[in-house]
C-alpha positions, 0 to 999 in steps of 0.5 A, a space after each residue: 500500500 505504501 508503494 502505491 501511495 508513492 507511485 501515485 505521488 510520482 504520477 501526479 507530479 509527472 502528470 501535473 508538470 507534463 500536462 498529460 491526462 491519463 485515465 486508469 481503470 481498476 483492472 489496470 491498477 490491479 495489473 500493476 499499471 502504476 508500477 510498470 509506468 514508474 519503472 519505465 519512467 525511471 529505467 534510464 536512471 544511472 545504476 551508479 548514482 548515489 542517493 546522496 548525489 543530487 543529479 539534476 537529470 534524476 530529478 522531477 519537479 512540481 510547482 507547489 505554490 504560485 503567486 496571484 500573477 500565475 508565476 511560480 513561488 515554491 518548486 519542490 524537486 523529487 528523486 526516485 531512490 529504489 522504489 521510493 520518492 524523496 523530496 531532495 531540493 526546494 526553490 523559492 522565487 520572487 513574484 517577478 519570476 527570478 530565483 529567491 533562494 534554493 537548496 537541498 532538503 531532507 526527505 521530510 522537507 528540512 533544509 540540509 546542506 548548502 543554501 543560496 539566496 539571491 537578490 532580484 537581479 540574480 546576484 548572490 545575497 547569502 550562502 550558508 549551510 544547514 543541518 536538519 533545518 538549523 544553521 550550521 557552518 559558515 554563513 556569508 551575507 553580501 550587499 547588492 554590490 557584491 561586497 561582503 556584509 558579514 560572515 561567521 559560523 553557526 553551530 546548532 542554529 546559533 552564531 559561534 566564534 568570531 564574526 566580521 562585519 563590513 560596510 558597502 565599500 568593503 571596510 571592516 566595521 567590527 568583529 564580534 565573538 559569540 
């Protein structure tokens, strides 16, 4: 039963993003129609691909939320591993369509790994790492001119160690220990 739920999720995601209408009757379902379709869809998945490797060609996506203007707001990316579908990446967009931020997530949707945020013009705004939805590791935040604004380390979601703060021209304003 659990596998059928995942297969239905895969099909709904694929059908939503491909705009294909498929009618399934009870007989086809009993004969394993869903399993055959999912097997066919993922038969080209490289055998040596690692579950921890985020290979863009192995992903399929679904627009989770849209703005009132119809543009995408949140996009979830999924990956098939063995016979299970996992959420592996999340992207947010400005209402104008430009990417706001992106990064990998755990199967239950928590930020995990290196995330990046962008200004509306596409320049990097910040980059940092997360572990189980908590800030962890180096964090760098930039001004819109590309100069560093501040930089430091996080441990378990809290600032740690020495942080550096700069002005828009790159002049160091202060350092602070946490």
